[in-house]
N, C-alpha and C positions, 0 to 999 in steps of 0.2 A: 521658596518653596512654601506651599501654603500648608495647613496642618491636617487638612482633607490628603491633600497627596500625599504625603509622610505617611498618612495612616496604611493607605491603599498602598504604597511601595512596602511596605514593612508585612501588612496581609498578605501579597504575592510572593514576598521573601520568604516566607515562615511557610507557605504553603511549598514553595517549590522545596523548602528542604524536606517535607514533609514526603513526597513525591520522590524525591531523590532517597532518601532511606527504605522506600520501602522499597524500591529496583534491586537495590544493593542488597537488601533482604533475602530477595528473591534467587537473586545471582550468588548465593550461598548455599542455596539447598542442591540435592542431587534433583535429576532430570526427574525421574518417578514421581519427585516430591511436588517439583513444581507444576507437573502434569493432574494432580490431585488436587490440588492448591487450585490449578486453574480452574477444574470441574466443579469447585465448592464456588468458587466465583460465577460460574455461570448459573448454578442451580441458584443464589441469589437474585441474580438478572431473574432469572423465573419468576423467582416467587414474589418477589417485592414489585411495587411500582417504579416503573422506568420510564425515560424515553427513549432509551434502549429496546426495548421492546416494542413498544409501540411502533416505532420507524419498522422496525424489520417487518412487521407483523404488514405493514402497509406496502414495504416493495415486496417482498414477498407473492403478495396477490396481485400486481401489475404482474409480476417475471413469469409467475405459473397460479396463473385465471383458471388453470384445467384442475389443480388437486382440490381435492375432497377436505371441507372445513379441519376433521380431525388431522390429515397430512398435511396442510397448512402449520396449524398448531404444533404439530411435531416439528415442524423444519425449524418453527420460528423457535423451539427450546433447543434445538441441536447447534442453532446459530448464534445461540447465547453462550454456551457451555465452549462452544469455540472463541468467541470473543472473549471469555474469562482464561481460555490456557494462551491466546496469543497476547493477553496481558500479564499473565504471571511470567512469560518468557519472556518480557521484555528484559527481568535482569541475566539472564542468556545473552540475547540480541546486543545489549549495549555494554556488559561486562568481561563475557567470559571471555578467554584467549581464544586463537582460531586452535590450536593445536585440543581445547577441552570441547568445542564443535564440532569438530571433524566426525567422531564417533555417531553425531546424531544422523548423516549424511550419509540413509543406508543405501538408497539406489538413482540411479542418475537415467533419463529418458531424453531418449534426442541430442546424446553427445556427440552427433555426426553435425545436427548444427550448427553447435558450437565450433566444429573444427573446420567447419565449412566457412564461418565468420570469421576466425580468427584468420586461414589461410589467406584471405582476401586482403588484408594488411590494410583497412581500414577503421574506419571508428565503428565502435558497436553501441549502438542503445538496445538496451534490457529494457522492457516493459514489463515491470513487478507490479500486476494490481493487487489491490486490499486481499489476498488471498492467503488462505494457507498463513505463512508467516511472513511479510512481505520484508518487515525488518533485518532478519535471516537471510533472507534473500541479496538484498543488498550489502551483507556482508560478506556474504559470498564473492558477489561481485569485485568488491573493493579486495579483497585479498588474494584473488588469482589475476587480475586485471590492473593496471594502471587506468586510474578512475578518479573522474571528476563529478559531484551530485550537487545538485541542487537542492537549497533545503527553505522550506516555509518557517522563516523564525516562530518560536512557541508562544503563547498565549500568557505561559508565565514568565518575563525576561529574564527572571533568577534563575532556569535550568537551561538556555541557550549554552551555555559555554561545556556545561555538561553534556548536553546531547552532540555539539558538534564534535567533543573531543573523542565520543564513542563511538558514531559513526564514522569518523578518520581515523580509529586508531588501527587498522590495516593498514594505511597511507593513503588513504582517498583523498583529495580534495573537496572542500565544502565550499559553494558560494551561494550566498540568497539569491532569492528567486525577486531578481529584480533585472534591469537594460545589462547592466554592469556584468552580473551572474551569467545571464542569456550569452554577451560573449566570452566569457571566458570557458565556458560550456561549449562552445563554439570553437574556441582554439583547442582545448582539449581534445573534441571529435577529428580536427582535421591534422591534429600529431597522433592520432591512431588508438586514442586514449576510448576508455567504456565510461559509461554512466547507465543509471537505473533509475526512471522515472515511474510516478505512480501515475497510467493513465489514464484511470476511472477519478482522478481529486476536481474537484469542479475547480474551473479556470477564471470562473469570476465571469462579468460581463462584456469583457473586452475582452479576455482572452480563448475563446472559442465560438463555438456554432452551435444550434442544437440538431443533434442526430438523432437517430433511435438507438433505443439500448433497451432490448426485449420490447419491442415494438412502442415504446414510449419517447416521445423528443426529452433527449435530457442534455445539459450542458456540456459541451464536449469539448477538451483542448486541442488548439491549431501547433500547438508548439514542436510536437513530432513528426509531423509533415514538415513545417519549416526547418527545425534543423536535418530533418534527411536532404529536404535541396540544397541547403548550405553546406553542408561538408558529406555528401555521399555517404552514408554512414550504412552500415548495416543493422538491421532490427530484429530484435528476437524478446518471444515474448516468454517470462520466468516465471515459477511459480514451485513454491517449494509448499507440495501437499504432505500436512500429519498426517503419520500410519499410527493406526490403534494402538491400546495398552502399550502406550508410551514407549512405541520402538523406535523412534525418530521421526525421519522426514523422506519422503521421495523425490526431489529436484525432476521438476521438468524445467526439459526446453521446447519453444514452440514454433513455428514459422509464424510471421506476420502477413499476411495479404498483400500483395503490390501496390493495390490501391491507397497503402496508407501513405504512402511515395504523392498521392497526386494534388497536383496546383488546386484542384476544385476542392475548397476549403468543408464542404460537403461531405463529398466523394470520402477524404481521405475520413473525416470523423468519424463516417459508417465503416468505413474499414477498421478502423481505431477499435469501435466499439464490436463490433464481431469478433475481432480478437481476446477481446476482455469475455465476452460468453461463454467461447469456445475454453476459454482456461476454465472460467464457474463451473461446464461441466464436468469436470477434473474431481468434482466434490462440492456440489452446491452448499450443502452447510458448512461450509470453511470461507463462504467467501461473508466479506462484511457490509452483512445488509442492513444494519445499524445504522450505515451515511445514508446519508440525504442526498442521493444521488437525482432524483428530481428535483431538489430543490428551484426556486426559481423559473418554474413553468413558461412559456408562453402565455402570452396575456390570454392567448383563446383558450387556454387549457386550465383546468382547475388546479389548486394546488392539493396535493392528495394527504401533505404534514398538517394540513390544515383543517382537515376531515374530523368529525368528530372519533 
């Protein structure tokens, strides 16, 4: 290994140690302090120049063009505060025992949908958009069901084992997002296990098709429809919506459009995005608008993230 490679590895290890320390610090806080800290992080993002603010502003302009400029700015501020909160909640999501998490889940809506899915004695695919607290939604799935999750290795390799152990601490098996991992997931679903997938994550150039998301084409995964076709699994959307004043969360189960299982990739991807949009309608300010959902657009369209 060259001196340059060694230096980069040390730098990454140092950054990972700092990140793990911050997450553990968050985990020691009571929930009210987690919310206060998250709000403070959000206000820093509002006041300081940063890419999260710029990306959120551009995404919201696409999704809600009818809103006035003042309301757009207000939505951006609400979104950044929500981002701050989900960041501070990572300590609870990755470190708290389930007994400590349970009191945060104040209400469940759509329980009949879940009961019906379980009664079918099939695999269950939970689709958890970047909405509310998606990490905690995954914790609920793994605590209540035999589950297998796919995961994308993080940019900081030194934090991978910490992340895998955290997400699997309630019994879930984790498999990387490669061909072997997908085969593992198919086997688990055929064995009537559950999984949770981020349906609005960019699938890359070869893993999806362009489908409308708030009226604009966005690269959208085809993995979900392929899993349904291979395993005949039941599909539900799951959202953990944050309640005001540090009260906790409301857990929502929402139905998926039947077209989500279509063999036509565009039809299935369009239905998938419609489901994500309905989830967002529960609390638009709690969606991760700072994510580049419209990255790498079709060649005939401009890249909104490269505009002024």
